[in-house]
HTML snippet that shows the backbone in 3Dmol.js (N, CA, C, O; Angstrom):
<script src="https://3Dmol.org/build/3Dmol-min.js"></script>
<div id="view" style="width:600px;height:400px;position:relative"></div>
<script>
const pdb = `
ATOM      1  N   UNK A   1       0.833  -1.186  -0.027  1.00  0.00           N
ATOM      2  CA  UNK A   1       0.039  -0.023  -0.055  1.00  0.00           C
ATOM      3  C   UNK A   1       0.872   1.239  -0.032  1.00  0.00           C
ATOM      4  O   UNK A   1       0.502   2.261  -0.611  1.00  0.00           O
ATOM      5  N   UNK A   2       2.032   1.150   0.661  1.00  0.00           N
ATOM      6  CA  UNK A   2       2.818   2.342   0.739  1.00  0.00           C
ATOM      7  C   UNK A   2       3.473   2.623  -0.529  1.00  0.00           C
ATOM      8  O   UNK A   2       3.662   3.801  -0.833  1.00  0.00           O
ATOM      9  N   UNK A   3       3.858   1.649  -1.339  1.00  0.00           N
ATOM     10  CA  UNK A   3       4.479   1.916  -2.584  1.00  0.00           C
ATOM     11  C   UNK A   3       3.442   2.380  -3.647  1.00  0.00           C
ATOM     12  O   UNK A   3       3.816   3.076  -4.591  1.00  0.00           O
ATOM     13  N   UNK A   4       2.184   2.015  -3.507  1.00  0.00           N
ATOM     14  CA  UNK A   4       1.115   2.540  -4.356  1.00  0.00           C
ATOM     15  C   UNK A   4       0.817   3.969  -4.116  1.00  0.00           C
ATOM     16  O   UNK A   4       0.602   4.727  -5.061  1.00  0.00           O
ATOM     17  N   UNK A   5       0.797   4.390  -2.802  1.00  0.00           N
ATOM     18  CA  UNK A   5       0.772   5.783  -2.534  1.00  0.00           C
ATOM     19  C   UNK A   5       1.882   6.599  -3.017  1.00  0.00           C
ATOM     20  O   UNK A   5       1.664   7.724  -3.467  1.00  0.00           O
ATOM     21  N   UNK A   6       3.116   6.081  -2.951  1.00  0.00           N
ATOM     22  CA  UNK A   6       4.312   6.862  -3.416  1.00  0.00           C
ATOM     23  C   UNK A   6       4.198   6.935  -4.927  1.00  0.00           C
ATOM     24  O   UNK A   6       4.609   7.934  -5.518  1.00  0.00           O
ATOM     25  N   UNK A   7       3.665   5.928  -5.562  1.00  0.00           N
ATOM     26  CA  UNK A   7       3.590   5.917  -7.142  1.00  0.00           C
ATOM     27  C   UNK A   7       2.476   6.967  -7.447  1.00  0.00           C
ATOM     28  O   UNK A   7       2.641   7.736  -8.394  1.00  0.00           O
ATOM     29  N   UNK A   8       1.496   7.022  -6.783  1.00  0.00           N
ATOM     30  CA  UNK A   8       0.379   7.860  -7.152  1.00  0.00           C
ATOM     31  C   UNK A   8       0.751   9.344  -6.855  1.00  0.00           C
ATOM     32  O   UNK A   8       0.313  10.245  -7.571  1.00  0.00           O
ATOM     33  N   UNK A   9       1.595   9.595  -5.751  1.00  0.00           N
ATOM     34  CA  UNK A   9       2.003  10.880  -5.395  1.00  0.00           C
ATOM     35  C   UNK A   9       3.103  11.295  -6.447  1.00  0.00           C
ATOM     36  O   UNK A   9       3.141  12.469  -6.813  1.00  0.00           O
ATOM     37  N   UNK A  10       3.910  10.464  -6.897  1.00  0.00           N
ATOM     38  CA  UNK A  10       4.808  10.802  -7.884  1.00  0.00           C
ATOM     39  C   UNK A  10       4.199  11.230  -9.239  1.00  0.00           C
ATOM     40  O   UNK A  10       4.590  12.205  -9.880  1.00  0.00           O
ATOM     41  N   UNK A  11       3.211  10.409  -9.601  1.00  0.00           N
ATOM     42  CA  UNK A  11       2.529  10.835 -10.822  1.00  0.00           C
ATOM     43  C   UNK A  11       1.691  12.305 -10.776  1.00  0.00           C
ATOM     44  O   UNK A  11       1.543  13.054 -11.742  1.00  0.00           O
ATOM     45  N   UNK A  12       1.194  12.518  -9.441  1.00  0.00           N
ATOM     46  CA  UNK A  12       0.555  13.732  -9.386  1.00  0.00           C
ATOM     47  C   UNK A  12       1.565  15.023  -9.268  1.00  0.00           C
ATOM     48  O   UNK A  12       1.225  16.135  -9.673  1.00  0.00           O
ATOM     49  N   UNK A  13       2.725  14.782  -8.725  1.00  0.00           N
ATOM     50  CA  UNK A  13       3.726  15.717  -8.647  1.00  0.00           C
ATOM     51  C   UNK A  13       4.303  15.899 -10.101  1.00  0.00           C
ATOM     52  O   UNK A  13       4.529  17.027 -10.539  1.00  0.00           O
ATOM     53  N   UNK A  14       4.509  14.885 -10.757  1.00  0.00           N
ATOM     54  CA  UNK A  14       5.161  15.069 -12.120  1.00  0.00           C
ATOM     55  C   UNK A  14       4.136  15.693 -13.050  1.00  0.00           C
ATOM     56  O   UNK A  14       4.550  16.517 -13.866  1.00  0.00           O
ATOM     57  N   UNK A  15       2.772  15.374 -13.018  1.00  0.00           N
ATOM     58  CA  UNK A  15       1.790  16.142 -13.809  1.00  0.00           C
ATOM     59  C   UNK A  15       1.680  17.558 -13.482  1.00  0.00           C
ATOM     60  O   UNK A  15       1.527  18.369 -14.395  1.00  0.00           O
ATOM     61  N   UNK A  16       1.747  17.951 -12.207  1.00  0.00           N
ATOM     62  CA  UNK A  16       1.755  19.291 -11.851  1.00  0.00           C
ATOM     63  C   UNK A  16       2.929  20.070 -12.223  1.00  0.00           C
ATOM     64  O   UNK A  16       2.833  21.254 -12.547  1.00  0.00           O
ATOM     65  N   UNK A  17       4.053  19.428 -12.186  1.00  0.00           N
ATOM     66  CA  UNK A  17       5.300  20.066 -12.715  1.00  0.00           C
ATOM     67  C   UNK A  17       5.287  20.221 -14.175  1.00  0.00           C
ATOM     68  O   UNK A  17       5.825  21.208 -14.678  1.00  0.00           O
ATOM     69  N   UNK A  18       4.709  19.313 -14.905  1.00  0.00           N
ATOM     70  CA  UNK A  18       4.616  19.489 -16.403  1.00  0.00           C
ATOM     71  C   UNK A  18       3.561  20.626 -16.723  1.00  0.00           C
ATOM     72  O   UNK A  18       3.780  21.404 -17.651  1.00  0.00           O
ATOM     73  N   UNK A  19       2.548  20.710 -16.040  1.00  0.00           N
ATOM     74  CA  UNK A  19       1.608  21.782 -16.205  1.00  0.00           C
ATOM     75  C   UNK A  19       2.208  23.197 -15.857  1.00  0.00           C
ATOM     76  O   UNK A  19       2.027  24.181 -16.574  1.00  0.00           O
ATOM     77  N   UNK A  20       2.953  23.208 -14.664  1.00  0.00           N
ATOM     78  CA  UNK A  20       3.639  24.465 -14.457  1.00  0.00           C
ATOM     79  C   UNK A  20       4.651  24.873 -15.531  1.00  0.00           C
ATOM     80  O   UNK A  20       4.718  26.025 -15.960  1.00  0.00           O
ATOM     81  N   UNK A  21       5.402  23.912 -15.927  1.00  0.00           N
ATOM     82  CA  UNK A  21       6.411  24.266 -17.017  1.00  0.00           C
ATOM     83  C   UNK A  21       5.736  24.796 -18.255  1.00  0.00           C
ATOM     84  O   UNK A  21       6.186  25.785 -18.834  1.00  0.00           O
ATOM     85  N   UNK A  22       4.598  24.117 -18.694  1.00  0.00           N
ATOM     86  CA  UNK A  22       3.873  24.560 -19.871  1.00  0.00           C
ATOM     87  C   UNK A  22       3.418  26.017 -19.760  1.00  0.00           C
ATOM     88  O   UNK A  22       3.504  26.819 -20.691  1.00  0.00           O
ATOM     89  N   UNK A  23       2.897  26.312 -18.476  1.00  0.00           N
ATOM     90  CA  UNK A  23       2.392  27.717 -18.284  1.00  0.00           C
ATOM     91  C   UNK A  23       3.547  28.765 -18.237  1.00  0.00           C
ATOM     92  O   UNK A  23       3.406  29.940 -18.574  1.00  0.00           O
ATOM     93  N   UNK A  24       4.765  28.179 -17.759  1.00  0.00           N
ATOM     94  CA  UNK A  24       5.910  29.093 -17.783  1.00  0.00           C
ATOM     95  C   UNK A  24       6.499  29.303 -19.088  1.00  0.00           C
ATOM     96  O   UNK A  24       7.052  30.367 -19.367  1.00  0.00           O
ATOM     97  N   UNK A  25       6.408  28.358 -19.882  1.00  0.00           N
ATOM     98  CA  UNK A  25       6.832  28.526 -21.311  1.00  0.00           C
ATOM     99  C   UNK A  25       5.901  29.484 -22.141  1.00  0.00           C
ATOM    100  O   UNK A  25       6.338  30.323 -22.929  1.00  0.00           O
ATOM    101  N   UNK A  26       4.665  29.283 -21.896  1.00  0.00           N
ATOM    102  CA  UNK A  26       3.718  30.301 -22.597  1.00  0.00           C
ATOM    103  C   UNK A  26       3.832  31.674 -22.080  1.00  0.00           C
ATOM    104  O   UNK A  26       3.688  32.625 -22.848  1.00  0.00           O
ATOM    105  N   UNK A  27       4.113  31.863 -20.674  1.00  0.00           N
ATOM    106  CA  UNK A  27       4.213  33.102 -20.169  1.00  0.00           C
ATOM    107  C   UNK A  27       5.529  33.825 -20.723  1.00  0.00           C
ATOM    108  O   UNK A  27       5.517  35.035 -20.947  1.00  0.00           O
ATOM    109  N   UNK A  28       6.619  33.070 -20.926  1.00  0.00           N
ATOM    110  CA  UNK A  28       7.812  33.621 -21.389  1.00  0.00           C
ATOM    111  C   UNK A  28       7.637  34.006 -22.807  1.00  0.00           C
ATOM    112  O   UNK A  28       8.167  35.044 -23.204  1.00  0.00           O
ATOM    113  N   UNK A  29       6.896  33.217 -23.660  1.00  0.00           N
ATOM    114  CA  UNK A  29       6.736  33.610 -25.061  1.00  0.00           C
ATOM    115  C   UNK A  29       5.904  34.804 -25.229  1.00  0.00           C
ATOM    116  O   UNK A  29       6.116  35.579 -26.162  1.00  0.00           O
ATOM    117  N   UNK A  30       4.852  35.017 -24.268  1.00  0.00           N
ATOM    118  CA  UNK A  30       4.117  36.249 -24.404  1.00  0.00           C
ATOM    119  C   UNK A  30       4.900  37.441 -23.792  1.00  0.00           C
ATOM    120  O   UNK A  30       4.582  38.582 -24.125  1.00  0.00           O
ATOM    121  N   UNK A  31       5.792  37.252 -23.016  1.00  0.00           N
ATOM    122  CA  UNK A  31       6.649  38.362 -22.402  1.00  0.00           C
ATOM    123  C   UNK A  31       7.563  38.990 -23.522  1.00  0.00           C
ATOM    124  O   UNK A  31       7.888  40.177 -23.476  1.00  0.00           O
ATOM    125  N   UNK A  32       7.945  38.180 -24.484  1.00  0.00           N
ATOM    126  CA  UNK A  32       8.981  38.754 -25.454  1.00  0.00           C
ATOM    127  C   UNK A  32       8.220  39.741 -26.394  1.00  0.00           C
ATOM    128  O   UNK A  32       7.030  39.540 -26.637  1.00  0.00           O
ATOM    129  N   UNK A  33       8.847  40.738 -26.893  1.00  0.00           N
ATOM    130  CA  UNK A  33       8.188  41.716 -27.754  1.00  0.00           C
ATOM    131  C   UNK A  33       8.163  41.145 -29.094  1.00  0.00           C
ATOM    132  O   UNK A  33       8.992  40.312 -29.461  1.00  0.00           O
ATOM    133  N   UNK A  34       7.136  41.622 -29.895  1.00  0.00           N
ATOM    134  CA  UNK A  34       7.043  41.035 -31.276  1.00  0.00           C
ATOM    135  C   UNK A  34       8.055  41.817 -32.028  1.00  0.00           C
ATOM    136  O   UNK A  34       8.329  42.983 -31.740  1.00  0.00           O
ATOM    137  N   UNK A  35       8.663  41.084 -33.099  1.00  0.00           N
ATOM    138  CA  UNK A  35       9.591  41.648 -33.884  1.00  0.00           C
ATOM    139  C   UNK A  35       8.858  42.479 -35.051  1.00  0.00           C
ATOM    140  O   UNK A  35       7.749  42.119 -35.445  1.00  0.00           O
ATOM    141  N   UNK A  36       9.415  43.438 -35.512  1.00  0.00           N
ATOM    142  CA  UNK A  36       8.854  44.235 -36.652  1.00  0.00           C
ATOM    143  C   UNK A  36       8.828  43.445 -37.920  1.00  0.00           C
ATOM    144  O   UNK A  36       9.729  42.649 -38.183  1.00  0.00           O
ATOM    145  N   UNK A  37       7.920  43.630 -38.625  1.00  0.00           N
ATOM    146  CA  UNK A  37       7.724  42.906 -39.989  1.00  0.00           C
ATOM    147  C   UNK A  37       8.215  43.806 -41.054  1.00  0.00           C
ATOM    148  O   UNK A  37       7.427  44.387 -41.801  1.00  0.00           O
ATOM    149  N   UNK A  38       9.559  43.942 -41.145  1.00  0.00           N
ATOM    150  CA  UNK A  38      10.186  44.967 -42.201  1.00  0.00           C
ATOM    151  C   UNK A  38      10.845  43.991 -43.202  1.00  0.00           C
ATOM    152  O   UNK A  38      11.664  43.129 -42.883  1.00  0.00           O
ATOM    153  N   UNK A  39      10.407  44.221 -44.403  1.00  0.00           N
ATOM    154  CA  UNK A  39      11.083  43.379 -45.500  1.00  0.00           C
ATOM    155  C   UNK A  39      12.603  43.774 -45.620  1.00  0.00           C
ATOM    156  O   UNK A  39      13.039  44.899 -45.377  1.00  0.00           O
ATOM    157  N   UNK A  40      13.325  42.724 -46.015  1.00  0.00           N
ATOM    158  CA  UNK A  40      14.838  43.029 -46.270  1.00  0.00           C
ATOM    159  C   UNK A  40      14.981  43.693 -47.631  1.00  0.00           C
ATOM    160  O   UNK A  40      15.778  44.611 -47.827  1.00  0.00           O
ATOM    161  N   UNK A  41      14.150  43.174 -48.596  1.00  0.00           N
ATOM    162  CA  UNK A  41      14.231  43.661 -49.948  1.00  0.00           C
ATOM    163  C   UNK A  41      12.922  44.146 -50.361  1.00  0.00           C
ATOM    164  O   UNK A  41      11.918  43.490 -50.084  1.00  0.00           O
ATOM    165  N   UNK A  42      12.846  45.340 -51.056  1.00  0.00           N
ATOM    166  CA  UNK A  42      11.542  45.832 -51.496  1.00  0.00           C
ATOM    167  C   UNK A  42      11.652  46.171 -53.004  1.00  0.00           C
ATOM    168  O   UNK A  42      12.645  46.773 -53.414  1.00  0.00           O
ATOM    169  N   UNK A  43      10.718  45.821 -53.784  1.00  0.00           N
ATOM    170  CA  UNK A  43      10.686  46.014 -55.166  1.00  0.00           C
ATOM    171  C   UNK A  43       9.648  47.185 -55.465  1.00  0.00           C
ATOM    172  O   UNK A  43       8.553  47.215 -54.903  1.00  0.00           O
ATOM    173  N   UNK A  44      10.035  48.094 -56.332  1.00  0.00           N
ATOM    174  CA  UNK A  44       9.234  49.192 -56.647  1.00  0.00           C
ATOM    175  C   UNK A  44       7.881  48.610 -57.429  1.00  0.00           C
ATOM    176  O   UNK A  44       7.962  47.582 -58.102  1.00  0.00           O
ATOM    177  N   UNK A  45       6.841  49.222 -57.312  1.00  0.00           N
ATOM    178  CA  UNK A  45       5.622  48.969 -57.971  1.00  0.00           C
ATOM    179  C   UNK A  45       5.547  49.684 -59.274  1.00  0.00           C
ATOM    180  O   UNK A  45       5.683  50.908 -59.291  1.00  0.00           O
ATOM    181  N   UNK A  46       5.347  49.032 -60.330  1.00  0.00           N
ATOM    182  CA  UNK A  46       5.217  49.684 -61.647  1.00  0.00           C
ATOM    183  C   UNK A  46       6.503  49.983 -62.288  1.00  0.00           C
ATOM    184  O   UNK A  46       7.570  49.722 -61.731  1.00  0.00           O
ATOM    185  N   UNK A  47       6.424  50.519 -63.431  1.00  0.00           N
ATOM    186  CA  UNK A  47       7.663  50.867 -64.331  1.00  0.00           C
ATOM    187  C   UNK A  47       8.300  52.126 -63.734  1.00  0.00           C
ATOM    188  O   UNK A  47       7.651  52.982 -63.132  1.00  0.00           O
ATOM    189  N   UNK A  48       9.569  52.170 -63.940  1.00  0.00           N
ATOM    190  CA  UNK A  48      10.303  53.296 -63.432  1.00  0.00           C
ATOM    191  C   UNK A  48       9.709  54.707 -64.148  1.00  0.00           C
ATOM    192  O   UNK A  48       9.052  54.646 -65.188  1.00  0.00           O
ATOM    193  N   UNK A  49       9.991  55.883 -63.527  1.00  0.00           N
ATOM    194  CA  UNK A  49       9.620  57.024 -64.152  1.00  0.00           C
ATOM    195  C   UNK A  49      10.317  57.240 -65.416  1.00  0.00           C
ATOM    196  O   UNK A  49      11.396  56.684 -65.619  1.00  0.00           O
ATOM    197  N   UNK A  50       9.685  58.137 -66.425  1.00  0.00           N
ATOM    198  CA  UNK A  50      10.467  58.250 -67.716  1.00  0.00           C
ATOM    199  C   UNK A  50      11.767  58.890 -67.624  1.00  0.00           C
ATOM    200  O   UNK A  50      12.598  58.658 -68.501  1.00  0.00           O
ATOM    201  N   UNK A  51      12.047  59.707 -66.615  1.00  0.00           N
ATOM    202  CA  UNK A  51      13.346  60.259 -66.534  1.00  0.00           C
ATOM    203  C   UNK A  51      14.502  59.300 -66.055  1.00  0.00           C
ATOM    204  O   UNK A  51      15.697  59.571 -66.177  1.00  0.00           O
ATOM    205  N   UNK A  52      14.036  58.227 -65.534  1.00  0.00           N
ATOM    206  CA  UNK A  52      14.987  57.203 -65.114  1.00  0.00           C
ATOM    207  C   UNK A  52      14.918  55.993 -66.029  1.00  0.00           C
ATOM    208  O   UNK A  52      15.614  55.033 -65.696  1.00  0.00           O
ATOM    209  N   UNK A  53      14.293  55.906 -66.969  1.00  0.00           N
ATOM    210  CA  UNK A  53      14.111  54.778 -67.803  1.00  0.00           C
ATOM    211  C   UNK A  53      15.281  54.686 -68.701  1.00  0.00           C
ATOM    212  O   UNK A  53      15.578  55.645 -69.413  1.00  0.00           O
ATOM    213  N   UNK A  54      16.019  53.497 -68.712  1.00  0.00           N
ATOM    214  CA  UNK A  54      17.138  53.343 -69.505  1.00  0.00           C
ATOM    215  C   UNK A  54      16.896  53.393 -71.038  1.00  0.00           C
ATOM    216  O   UNK A  54      15.861  52.878 -71.459  1.00  0.00           O
ATOM    217  N   UNK A  55      17.665  53.906 -71.807  1.00  0.00           N
ATOM    218  CA  UNK A  55      17.520  53.871 -73.277  1.00  0.00           C
ATOM    219  C   UNK A  55      17.952  52.632 -73.742  1.00  0.00           C
ATOM    220  O   UNK A  55      18.717  51.941 -73.068  1.00  0.00           O
ATOM    221  N   UNK A  56      17.499  52.260 -74.921  1.00  0.00           N
ATOM    222  CA  UNK A  56      17.966  50.987 -75.464  1.00  0.00           C
ATOM    223  C   UNK A  56      19.332  50.833 -75.962  1.00  0.00           C
ATOM    224  O   UNK A  56      19.915  49.750 -76.017  1.00  0.00           O
ATOM    225  N   UNK A  57      19.854  52.041 -76.348  1.00  0.00           N
ATOM    226  CA  UNK A  57      21.150  52.022 -76.868  1.00  0.00           C
ATOM    227  C   UNK A  57      22.226  52.043 -75.732  1.00  0.00           C
ATOM    228  O   UNK A  57      23.369  51.711 -76.048  1.00  0.00           O
ATOM    229  N   UNK A  58      21.981  52.380 -74.520  1.00  0.00           N
ATOM    230  CA  UNK A  58      22.817  52.307 -73.482  1.00  0.00           C
ATOM    231  C   UNK A  58      22.895  51.082 -72.714  1.00  0.00           C
ATOM    232  O   UNK A  58      23.747  50.908 -71.843  1.00  0.00           O
ATOM    233  N   UNK A  59      21.908  50.130 -73.066  1.00  0.00           N
ATOM    234  CA  UNK A  59      21.803  48.824 -72.309  1.00  0.00           C
ATOM    235  C   UNK A  59      22.466  47.699 -73.217  1.00  0.00           C
ATOM    236  O   UNK A  59      21.905  47.255 -74.218  1.00  0.00           O
ATOM    237  N   UNK A  60      23.665  47.299 -72.789  1.00  0.00           N
ATOM    238  CA  UNK A  60      24.429  46.365 -73.636  1.00  0.00           C
ATOM    239  C   UNK A  60      23.694  44.874 -73.568  1.00  0.00           C
ATOM    240  O   UNK A  60      23.961  44.028 -74.421  1.00  0.00           O
ATOM    241  N   UNK A  61      22.881  44.647 -72.644  1.00  0.00           N
ATOM    242  CA  UNK A  61      22.279  43.431 -72.527  1.00  0.00           C
ATOM    243  C   UNK A  61      21.000  43.223 -73.262  1.00  0.00           C
ATOM    244  O   UNK A  61      20.470  42.112 -73.284  1.00  0.00           O
ATOM    245  N   UNK A  62      20.470  44.295 -73.887  1.00  0.00           N
ATOM    246  CA  UNK A  62      19.338  44.228 -74.589  1.00  0.00           C
ATOM    247  C   UNK A  62      19.687  43.635 -75.986  1.00  0.00           C
ATOM    248  O   UNK A  62      20.751  43.962 -76.511  1.00  0.00           O
ATOM    249  N   UNK A  63      18.832  42.776 -76.609  1.00  0.00           N
ATOM    250  CA  UNK A  63      19.227  42.202 -77.820  1.00  0.00           C
ATOM    251  C   UNK A  63      18.924  43.306 -78.933  1.00  0.00           C
ATOM    252  O   UNK A  63      17.920  44.017 -78.890  1.00  0.00           O
ATOM    253  N   UNK A  64      19.833  43.372 -79.871  1.00  0.00           N
ATOM    254  CA  UNK A  64      19.655  44.353 -80.945  1.00  0.00           C
ATOM    255  C   UNK A  64      19.293  43.530 -82.121  1.00  0.00           C
ATOM    256  O   UNK A  64      20.037  42.622 -82.492  1.00  0.00           O
ATOM    257  N   UNK A  65      18.090  43.831 -82.774  1.00  0.00           N
ATOM    258  CA  UNK A  65      17.550  43.212 -83.837  1.00  0.00           C
ATOM    259  C   UNK A  65      17.876  44.008 -85.082  1.00  0.00           C
ATOM    260  O   UNK A  65      17.198  44.988 -85.391  1.00  0.00           O
ATOM    261  N   UNK A  66      18.869  43.612 -85.772  1.00  0.00           N
ATOM    262  CA  UNK A  66      19.312  44.302 -87.002  1.00  0.00           C
ATOM    263  C   UNK A  66      19.393  43.423 -88.095  1.00  0.00           C
ATOM    264  O   UNK A  66      19.709  42.256 -87.865  1.00  0.00           O
ATOM    265  N   UNK A  67      19.143  43.816 -89.338  1.00  0.00           N
ATOM    266  CA  UNK A  67      19.090  42.928 -90.402  1.00  0.00           C
ATOM    267  C   UNK A  67      20.512  43.134 -91.057  1.00  0.00           C
ATOM    268  O   UNK A  67      21.053  44.236 -91.148  1.00  0.00           O
ATOM    269  N   UNK A  68      21.019  42.025 -91.473  1.00  0.00           N
ATOM    270  CA  UNK A  68      22.281  42.103 -92.158  1.00  0.00           C
ATOM    271  C   UNK A  68      22.074  42.425 -93.655  1.00  0.00           C
ATOM    272  O   UNK A  68      21.094  41.952 -94.232  1.00  0.00           O
ATOM    273  N   UNK A  69      22.941  43.197 -94.294  1.00  0.00           N
ATOM    274  CA  UNK A  69      22.815  43.446 -95.625  1.00  0.00           C
ATOM    275  C   UNK A  69      22.668  42.296 -96.564  1.00  0.00           C
ATOM    276  O   UNK A  69      23.397  41.309 -96.467  1.00  0.00           O
ATOM    277  N   UNK A  70      21.735  42.407 -97.472  1.00  0.00           N
ATOM    278  CA  UNK A  70      21.533  41.245 -98.327  1.00  0.00           C
ATOM    279  C   UNK A  70      20.576  40.258 -97.932  1.00  0.00           C
ATOM    280  O   UNK A  70      20.390  39.287 -98.665  1.00  0.00           O
ATOM    281  N   UNK A  71      19.902  40.403 -96.783  1.00  0.00           N
ATOM    282  CA  UNK A  71      18.979  39.387 -96.294  1.00  0.00           C
ATOM    283  C   UNK A  71      17.547  39.762 -96.690  1.00  0.00           C
ATOM    284  O   UNK A  71      16.608  39.032 -96.371  1.00  0.00           O
TER     285      UNK A  71
END
`;
const viewer = $3Dmol.createViewer("view");
viewer.addModel(pdb, "pdb");
viewer.setStyle({}, {cartoon: {color: "spectrum"}});
viewer.zoomTo();
viewer.render();
</script>
């Protein structure tokens, strides 16, 4: 009978410790401030303004469609 009481008391104490730990973790998570949601990279919306638009002649990566003589 003494061992059964010790086992039951151990189960009750361990369950109470687990519940207290869970509440402690939740309280610690709520105590930390929320981090700001600031993007690291932002892309402009829409095309660039006409004054900043690159011309086709200054962009070396743009394909030049020209016809060869005699074609």
